[in-house]
C-alpha angles and dihedrals in degrees: 000000000000119000115205115192133184112251115223092351093147090066092038095053097039101040112017103037126056095222130169116251135272094358129007118202089212091060090048089052091052092051091048091050090049092050090048090052093050090052089057105034100100105286126106092251115178104177138006127196120192129188131153106338097331136091123194112202122198111206128198112271089238097049107148104173114146091006090295091293102165092197089058092047094054095044094048096045093045089049094047092049093047093049094047095046094046092049088052091052090056092048089054091052098253092141118219096345114135131200117211126191135194125203140205133187115236110196107202117202101214140023094245088053087062089055091048090050094056092044088053092052091047091052089050090052091053093047091048092049094052091045094049094049092046092048094052091044088059092044089052089057091058103268117141121234095264095048094047092048093049092050094049093047088065092054133081122222093264091053091051090052090051090050090055093045091054087054094051101265117122108199090207089062096054117110113276094235090060095050103035108015129230130301124203127188141148123264131186116231128192118215137173116256140161126247103239092212101046102021089229122143112251138174114244127192123217132184116234133182111238120207115198118197095174104056117180124245133238120351096000088058091047089051090052091052092047089056090054091048089053089054089051087061099043110035 
């Protein structure tokens, strides 16, 4: 597992970029593009999970790039993410703003630990989404940043959801990518083609990167991750 995190993104998103609050679809698109790039940048990547300013990348158990030098892995992946995200910022017209990432390798001792890791990050995504919507709901009512933060610190997640519900926001109706993040993995697709030599109809298989914005919760999500872990053994 390699965890790639935005460096100084609190300042970047609050001061340098004019983003919508609490979630900006343009930022989500940048994170998706960065995750796509990491899945294709030369490593045997099996699964990527993106939420907030972080991307967790599951590599094949037998990945041997750069002689399995972990220092090289983190430097290359952090550099690839930073370059892709910064290029995307320019394409969106954000001037000279740059997005830098750091990376760390997280060796996990067992397959079920990988599942637990992704479930942990998905729970964090949900908690962050509820907190962000509640915070900006209070700010929209005239509270300053300190007052809104202090009020939310005294609440549990269920209380924050109730606060939103009383103000007309049903957490269940929020977009899936806000509540549970994005998942990316490879799928094999069969399609009809023609043999260029014989002219006969044949079935060809192609590999495509799937991006899922409506990830399931609980055990269905765990089942999805277990399938990706199985691929990490067999590819």
